KEKE-3310 file (N, C-alpha, C; in steps of 0.2 Angstrom, whole numbers, plus 5000, padded with zeros to 4 digits):
npx = (5016:5019:5010:5015:5017:5013:5016:5013:5026:5034:5040:5035:5044:5055:5066:5071:5059:5055:5045:5043:5043:5036:5026:5014:5008:5016:5019:5020:5033:5042:5038:5041:5055:5059:5055:5063:5076:5075:5073:5085:5093:5088:5092:5105:5108:5101:5088:5071:5057:5042:5034:5028:5015:5003:4987:4978:4977:4968:4967:4973:4980:4975:4962:4966:4977:4988:4982:4984:4984:4972:4960:4958:4969:4980:4980:4982:4996:5002:4999:5007:5020:5021:5020:5029:5042:5042:5039:5031:5018:5010:4995:4985:4968:4952:4939:4926:4921:4932:4941:4940:4943:4956:4962:4964:4975:4986:4997:4996:4984:4982:4977:4973:4979:4970:4958:4957:4947:4936:4923:4917:4926:4937:4932:4929:4941:4947:4939:4943:4953:4967:4983:4982:4987:4986:4986:4990:4980:4983:4977:4975:4978:4989:4983:4970:4970:4968:4954:4952:4960:4953:4941:4945:4950:4938:4932:4938:4950:4967:4978:4985:4993:5000:5004:5014:5014:5015:5009:4998:5003:5000:4998:5005:5014:5021:5023:5032:5029:5039:5035:5024:5027:5030:5018:5009:5014:5011:4998:4998:5002:5012:5022:5025:5036:5033:5043:5044:5031:5030:5038:5031:5024:5010:5000:5008:5009:5008:4999:5002:5008:5022:5038:5051:5064:5077:5076:5071:5079:5082:5070:5067:5077:5075:5063:5065:5075:5066:5059:5051:5045:5047:5050:5043:5046:5044:5051:5060:5066:5069:5065:5061:5054:5043:5026:5019:5020:5034:5043:5045:5050:5063:5078:5080:5093:5099:5094:5100:5111:5104:5096:5106:5111:5099:5098:5109:5105:5094:5100:5108:5099:5094)
npy = (4900:4896:4902:4909:4897:4890:4878:4877:4886:4884:4886:4880:4876:4885:4878:4860:4850:4837:4824:4813:4797:4783:4770:4767:4771:4762:4760:4771:4774:4770:4778:4791:4788:4788:4800:4809:4806:4809:4823:4826:4824:4833:4845:4844:4843:4853:4853:4855:4846:4837:4826:4811:4799:4786:4785:4775:4762:4760:4753:4741:4725:4712:4706:4704:4711:4722:4738:4750:4761:4767:4781:4790:4787:4787:4800:4807:4803:4809:4822:4824:4822:4833:4844:4842:4840:4850:4850:4850:4839:4826:4816:4803:4804:4796:4796:4809:4814:4813:4823:4836:4831:4826:4838:4845:4840:4839:4846:4846:4839:4823:4815:4799:4790:4781:4787:4799:4805:4806:4816:4822:4819:4827:4840:4841:4841:4852:4862:4862:4872:4869:4865:4854:4839:4830:4813:4807:4796:4779:4776:4787:4800:4813:4825:4823:4826:4839:4841:4836:4845:4856:4853:4854:4868:4874:4877:4888:4886:4888:4881:4869:4854:4841:4824:4814:4796:4786:4775:4762:4747:4734:4720:4720:4730:4747:4761:4776:4791:4803:4815:4819:4827:4840:4843:4842:4853:4863:4866:4875:4871:4865:4851:4834:4820:4804:4792:4780:4773:4772:4762:4750:4734:4728:4717:4704:4693:4682:4689:4702:4719:4719:4726:4736:4741:4744:4752:4764:4776:4779:4783:4794:4803:4805:4811:4823:4829:4831:4842:4842:4848:4842:4827:4812:4800:4784:4779:4768:4760:4746:4739:4726:4721:4730:4734:4738:4741:4738:4732:4742:4752:4764:4761:4768:4771:4773:4784:4797:4797:4796:4808:4818:4816:4819:4832:4837:4835:4843:4855:4856:4856:4868)
npz = (5132:5149:5163:5178:5191:5206:5219:5235:5241:5231:5215:5199:5185:5184:5187:5188:5193:5205:5209:5221:5230:5239:5231:5239:5255:5268:5281:5295:5300:5290:5280:5284:5285:5271:5266:5274:5270:5256:5258:5263:5252:5243:5249:5248:5235:5229:5223:5220:5227:5228:5240:5238:5241:5242:5250:5247:5236:5223:5212:5211:5205:5209:5220:5233:5235:5243:5248:5256:5270:5271:5270:5281:5291:5281:5277:5288:5291:5280:5282:5293:5288:5280:5289:5299:5292:5284:5270:5253:5249:5240:5235:5227:5222:5221:5221:5220:5233:5240:5238:5245:5258:5256:5252:5264:5269:5260:5247:5234:5223:5215:5200:5195:5182:5176:5179:5172:5164:5171:5175:5186:5196:5192:5192:5206:5212:5206:5212:5225:5225:5226:5218:5204:5198:5183:5178:5162:5154:5149:5138:5130:5118:5118:5114:5118:5131:5133:5136:5148:5156:5154:5161:5174:5174:5172:5184:5188:5194:5189:5191:5185:5180:5169:5168:5159:5155:5147:5134:5132:5124:5114:5125:5137:5138:5140:5130:5128:5120:5116:5109:5115:5126:5121:5115:5125:5134:5125:5128:5138:5151:5165:5163:5168:5167:5170:5175:5181:5182:5168:5164:5168:5168:5166:5175:5174:5180:5194:5201:5201:5195:5184:5179:5171:5179:5175:5164:5168:5169:5156:5151:5159:5157:5143:5143:5150:5141:5131:5136:5148:5163:5175:5185:5189:5200:5208:5223:5234:5249:5248:5235:5230:5241:5242:5245:5234:5217:5216:5207:5197:5204:5210:5218:5234:5238:5226:5219:5220:5211:5199:5199:5199:5186:5178:5181:5175:5161:5160:5162:5151:5140:5142)
capx = (5019:5016:5010:5018:5013:5016:5014:5015:5030:5038:5038:5036:5046:5061:5071:5068:5055:5054:5039:5047:5041:5034:5019:5009:5010:5016:5019:5022:5040:5045:5036:5046:5062:5060:5054:5069:5081:5074:5074:5092:5096:5086:5096:5112:5109:5098:5082:5064:5053:5036:5034:5022:5013:4996:4984:4974:4978:4961:4967:4977:4978:4971:4958:4969:4984:4989:4980:4986:4981:4965:4960:4959:4976:4984:4980:4986:5003:5004:4999:5012:5026:5021:5020:5036:5047:5041:5040:5025:5016:5004:4992:4980:4961:4949:4932:4925:4921:4939:4945:4939:4947:4963:4965:4966:4982:4991:4999:4994:4980:4984:4971:4976:4978:4963:4952:4958:4941:4930:4922:4915:4932:4941:4929:4929:4948:4948:4935:4947:4958:4974:4985:4979:4991:4982:4990:4987:4978:4987:4973:4973:4982:4991:4978:4964:4971:4965:4947:4953:4963:4947:4936:4948:4950:4931:4931:4942:4957:4971:4985:4984:4998:4999:5009:5015:5016:5016:5003:4997:5006:5000:4994:5009:5020:5019:5027:5032:5030:5041:5032:5018:5029:5029:5011:5005:5016:5007:4991:4999:5002:5018:5022:5029:5037:5033:5048:5043:5025:5031:5041:5027:5022:5004:4998:5013:5009:5009:4994:5004:5011:5029:5042:5058:5068:5083:5074:5068:5084:5081:5064:5067:5082:5072:5058:5068:5078:5060:5056:5047:5046:5048:5051:5040:5049:5043:5057:5059:5072:5070:5059:5058:5049:5038:5019:5015:5025:5041:5047:5047:5052:5070:5081:5082:5101:5102:5090:5104:5114:5099:5094:5111:5111:5094:5099:5114:5102:5090:5105:5111:5094:5091)
capy = (4902:4894:4906:4907:4891:4888:4873:4880:4892:4880:4888:4875:4879:4888:4873:4854:4848:4830:4821:4807:4794:4776:4770:4768:4771:4755:4761:4778:4775:4769:4784:4796:4786:4789:4807:4812:4805:4813:4830:4827:4824:4840:4851:4843:4844:4859:4852:4855:4840:4835:4820:4807:4792:4785:4782:4770:4760:4757:4749:4735:4720:4707:4708:4704:4715:4728:4744:4756:4762:4770:4789:4794:4786:4789:4808:4809:4802:4813:4829:4824:4823:4840:4848:4840:4840:4856:4849:4849:4832:4824:4809:4803:4803:4791:4798:4816:4816:4812:4829:4840:4828:4826:4845:4847:4837:4839:4852:4845:4833:4819:4811:4793:4789:4777:4791:4806:4807:4807:4823:4824:4819:4832:4846:4841:4842:4859:4866:4864:4877:4866:4863:4847:4835:4825:4809:4805:4789:4775:4775:4793:4804:4819:4830:4822:4828:4846:4841:4834:4851:4861:4852:4857:4875:4877:4878:4894:4884:4887:4877:4862:4851:4835:4819:4808:4790:4781:4772:4754:4744:4727:4719:4720:4735:4754:4765:4783:4795:4809:4820:4821:4832:4847:4844:4844:4859:4868:4868:4880:4868:4861:4844:4829:4814:4799:4787:4773:4770:4771:4755:4745:4728:4727:4710:4700:4686:4681:4693:4709:4722:4719:4732:4736:4746:4746:4758:4771:4782:4781:4787:4800:4808:4807:4816:4830:4832:4834:4848:4841:4852:4839:4820:4808:4793:4780:4776:4763:4757:4739:4738:4719:4720:4735:4732:4740:4744:4737:4730:4748:4758:4765:4760:4774:4773:4775:4790:4802:4797:4798:4815:4822:4815:4822:4839:4839:4835:4849:4861:4855:4858:4875)
capz = (5138:5155:5168:5185:5194:5212:5224:5241:5239:5226:5208:5194:5178:5184:5189:5187:5199:5206:5213:5224:5236:5238:5228:5244:5262:5271:5289:5297:5301:5283:5276:5287:5283:5264:5266:5277:5265:5251:5260:5264:5245:5240:5251:5246:5228:5227:5218:5223:5227:5232:5242:5235:5243:5241:5255:5245:5228:5222:5205:5211:5200:5213:5225:5240:5235:5248:5245:5259:5277:5270:5269:5287:5293:5277:5277:5295:5290:5275:5285:5298:5284:5277:5294:5303:5288:5280:5263:5250:5248:5236:5235:5223:5225:5217:5221:5221:5239:5243:5236:5250:5263:5255:5252:5271:5271:5255:5244:5226:5221:5209:5197:5193:5174:5174:5181:5170:5160:5176:5175:5193:5200:5190:5195:5213:5213:5204:5217:5231:5224:5226:5211:5202:5193:5180:5174:5156:5153:5145:5132:5127:5115:5121:5112:5121:5138:5133:5139:5156:5158:5153:5166:5180:5174:5172:5191:5190:5196:5183:5193:5182:5177:5166:5169:5154:5158:5142:5131:5131:5117:5116:5132:5144:5138:5138:5126:5129:5114:5118:5106:5119:5130:5119:5114:5132:5136:5121:5131:5143:5158:5166:5161:5171:5165:5175:5172:5184:5179:5161:5163:5171:5163:5169:5176:5171:5183:5201:5203:5202:5189:5183:5177:5169:5183:5172:5159:5171:5168:5149:5150:5163:5153:5137:5145:5152:5135:5127:5139:5154:5168:5181:5184:5194:5202:5214:5226:5240:5251:5246:5230:5230:5247:5242:5245:5228:5212:5218:5201:5193:5209:5210:5225:5237:5238:5219:5216:5220:5205:5194:5200:5196:5179:5175:5182:5170:5155:5160:5161:5144:5135:5143)
cpx = (5015:5016:5013:5014:5017:5013:5017:5020:5035:5036:5040:5038:5052:5067:5067:5065:5055:5048:5042:5043:5038:5027:5014:5012:5010:5015:5022:5030:5044:5043:5041:5053:5064:5060:5060:5075:5081:5075:5081:5095:5094:5090:5103:5113:5105:5092:5076:5061:5047:5036:5027:5021:5005:4992:4979:4976:4972:4961:4972:4975:4974:4967:4961:4975:4983:4987:4982:4982:4974:4965:4962:4966:4981:4985:4984:4993:5005:5005:5005:5019:5027:5023:5027:5042:5047:5042:5032:5024:5010:5002:4987:4973:4957:4941:4931:4924:4927:4943:4945:4944:4954:4966:4967:4973:4987:4992:4996:4990:4982:4978:4975:4974:4972:4957:4953:4952:4935:4929:4920:4921:4937:4939:4929:4936:4949:4945:4939:4952:4965:4976:4983:4984:4987:4987:4987:4986:4982:4983:4971:4979:4984:4985:4972:4964:4968:4958:4948:4955:4957:4942:4939:4948:4943:4929:4934:4949:4961:4977:4984:4991:4997:5005:5009:5017:5015:5009:5003:4999:5006:4996:4998:5015:5017:5025:5027:5034:5032:5038:5026:5021:5028:5022:5007:5007:5013:5000:4992:5000:5009:5017:5027:5030:5037:5037:5047:5037:5025:5034:5037:5025:5016:5002:5002:5013:5009:5004:4996:5007:5019:5032:5049:5062:5073:5082:5072:5073:5083:5075:5064:5071:5079:5066:5060:5071:5072:5057:5052:5050:5048:5048:5048:5044:5047:5049:5055:5065:5074:5064:5057:5053:5044:5031:5016:5021:5032:5046:5049:5050:5060:5072:5082:5089:5103:5099:5094:5108:5110:5097:5100:5112:5105:5095:5104:5110:5097:5094:5107:5105:5091:5084)
cpy = (4900:4899:4904:4902:4889:4882:4875:4886:4889:4882:4883:4879:4882:4884:4866:4851:4840:4829:4814:4804:4787:4776:4771:4768:4765:4756:4768:4779:4774:4775:4790:4795:4789:4797:4811:4811:4809:4821:4831:4828:4831:4845:4850:4845:4849:4858:4852:4849:4840:4828:4816:4800:4792:4782:4776:4768:4756:4753:4744:4729:4715:4710:4709:4707:4721:4734:4751:4756:4765:4778:4792:4793:4788:4797:4810:4809:4807:4821:4829:4825:4830:4845:4847:4842:4847:4856:4848:4841:4832:4817:4809:4802:4799:4793:4805:4818:4816:4819:4834:4838:4828:4833:4848:4845:4838:4846:4852:4838:4830:4815:4805:4793:4786:4782:4798:4808:4808:4814:4826:4824:4825:4839:4847:4843:4850:4864:4867:4869:4875:4865:4855:4844:4829:4820:4807:4798:4786:4773:4781:4796:4810:4825:4829:4825:4835:4846:4840:4841:4856:4860:4854:4865:4878:4879:4885:4893:4883:4884:4870:4860:4844:4830:4814:4802:4784:4779:4765:4752:4737:4726:4720:4725:4742:4757:4772:4787:4802:4815:4823:4826:4839:4848:4846:4851:4865:4870:4873:4878:4865:4854:4840:4823:4809:4793:4781:4770:4768:4765:4749:4740:4725:4719:4705:4693:4687:4687:4701:4712:4721:4726:4731:4742:4749:4752:4764:4777:4784:4785:4794:4805:4810:4812:4823:4833:4834:4840:4847:4846:4849:4831:4817:4801:4790:4777:4772:4760:4750:4737:4731:4717:4725:4731:4733:4743:4743:4735:4737:4754:4758:4764:4767:4776:4775:4781:4796:4803:4799:4805:4820:4822:4819:4830:4842:4839:4841:4855:4862:4858:4865:4875)
cpz = (5144:5160:5174:5189:5200:5216:5230:5239:5234:5219:5204:5188:5178:5186:5188:5193:5199:5211:5215:5230:5234:5234:5234:5251:5265:5278:5290:5297:5294:5279:5278:5285:5276:5263:5269:5273:5259:5252:5260:5257:5242:5242:5249:5239:5224:5222:5222:5222:5231:5234:5240:5239:5243:5248:5254:5237:5226:5215:5206:5207:5203:5218:5232:5240:5240:5245:5249:5266:5276:5271:5276:5290:5288:5276:5283:5294:5285:5278:5290:5294:5282:5283:5298:5299:5284:5272:5260:5249:5243:5237:5229:5226:5219:5216:5222:5228:5243:5242:5242:5256:5262:5254:5258:5272:5267:5252:5236:5226:5215:5207:5194:5185:5172:5174:5177:5166:5165:5178:5182:5197:5199:5193:5202:5215:5211:5209:5223:5231:5225:5219:5210:5196:5190:5176:5168:5156:5148:5138:5128:5123:5119:5120:5116:5129:5139:5137:5146:5159:5159:5159:5173:5180:5173:5179:5193:5193:5189:5185:5191:5179:5175:5167:5163:5157:5153:5140:5131:5124:5118:5122:5138:5143:5137:5134:5127:5122:5116:5115:5110:5124:5127:5117:5120:5134:5131:5124:5137:5150:5159:5165:5165:5168:5170:5173:5175:5182:5172:5159:5166:5165:5167:5169:5172:5174:5190:5204:5205:5195:5190:5181:5175:5173:5179:5166:5162:5169:5161:5148:5153:5159:5146:5138:5146:5146:5131:5130:5145:5159:5175:5180:5190:5195:5208:5217:5232:5242:5249:5241:5230:5235:5247:5242:5238:5223:5213:5211:5197:5198:5209:5217:5228:5237:5231:5216:5216:5213:5199:5194:5197:5189:5176:5176:5176:5163:5155:5159:5153:5139:5137:5147)
residu = (MET:ILE:PRO:ASP:PHE:PHE:ILE:GLU:ASP:LEU:LYS:VAL:GLY:ASN:GLN:LEU:LEU:PHE:ILE:LEU:GLY:PRO:CYS:VAL:ILE:GLU:GLU:GLU:ALA:ARG:THR:PHE:GLN:ILE:ALA:ARG:ARG:LEU:LEU:GLU:LEU:SER:ARG:GLN:PHE:HIS:PHE:PRO:PHE:ILE:PHE:LYS:ALA:SER:PHE:ASP:LYS:ALA:ASN:ARG:THR:ALA:LEU:ASP:SER:TYR:ARG:GLY:PRO:GLY:LEU:GLN:GLU:GLY:LEU:ARG:ILE:LEU:ALA:ALA:VAL:LYS:GLN:ASP:LEU:LYS:ILE:PRO:VAL:THR:THR:ASP:ILE:HIS:GLU:PRO:TRP:GLN:ALA:LYS:GLU:ALA:ALA:LYS:ALA:VAL:SER:LEU:LEU:GLN:ILE:PRO:ALA:PHE:LEU:CYS:ARG:GLN:THR:ASP:LEU:LEU:ILE:ALA:ALA:GLY:GLN:THR:GLY:LEU:PRO:VAL:ASN:ILE:LYS:LYS:GLY:GLN:PHE:LEU:SER:ALA:GLU:SER:MET:ALA:TYR:ALA:VAL:GLN:LYS:VAL:THR:SER:THR:GLY:ASN:GLN:ARG:VAL:MET:VAL:THR:GLU:ARG:GLY:ASN:THR:PHE:GLY:TYR:ARG:GLU:LEU:VAL:VAL:ASP:LEU:LYS:ASN:ILE:PRO:LYS:LEU:LYS:GLY:MET:GLY:VAL:PRO:VAL:ILE:ILE:ASP:ALA:THR:HIS:SER:VAL:GLN:GLN:PRO:ALA:THR:GLY:ASP:LYS:LYS:THR:GLY:GLY:GLU:ARG:SER:GLN:VAL:SER:THR:ILE:ALA:ALA:GLY:GLY:VAL:ALA:ALA:GLY:ALA:ASP:GLY:VAL:PHE:LEU:GLU:VAL:HIS:PRO:ASP:PRO:PRO:GLN:ALA:LEU:SER:ASP:GLY:ALA:ASN:SER:VAL:TYR:LEU:GLU:ASP:VAL:LYS:ASP:LEU:ILE:ILE:LYS:LEU:GLN:LYS:VAL:TYR:GLU:ALA:VAL:GLY)
# end
């Protein structure tokens, strides 16, 4: 049984949660454009959402890939979105010292999949007192994530959630094992299905990660049917022109229909 879990005044577990936004902050105007449209949709179709964008993508494929505006400017923009639009926001952190700084601006701290075993990072995130979303590493079993959860809860912070985002299969494919959803929920934490990173095709050429956008709906619906408490989707007004993860991002204009579909799946499985 998952105890009551709140992010700001948003309760996780009593309705399908969405974590939505662009992979990386590109510019302030574009960030607000996306956030405002998502807020309009959330009000129209009655779903809770957390706005997500990264101030720095520290794990880009190539050295010269766009990483973001950096911590100071990125957190300023995220704090403005949170304050002006009155919506919870999240971002990922990569080093322990970033936890305290990010906690001043956001509502939920995200631990990147590649860093989910980093003890100092997990403890620093837990010590902020904010909820922590740990993305399951592409190289780990569901059972192994119990240790990552324990590292955060050792700080006394019990607000931990885990995101399933597939496992590496071969060199350029990820496979989602839907059995991981109930296994992770069995740890007593809310579970999110990341449907966009799960269709990534890492380092497929041209110095960037590819992806199969057409399969996002399949992964998302499967995760919800398997019991996920929420869905993580990267969205962008023009994915082919996105500065990061465009190949697997959902078109902003298309996300409405996908959310309606997923709400129906969630209602059907109770």
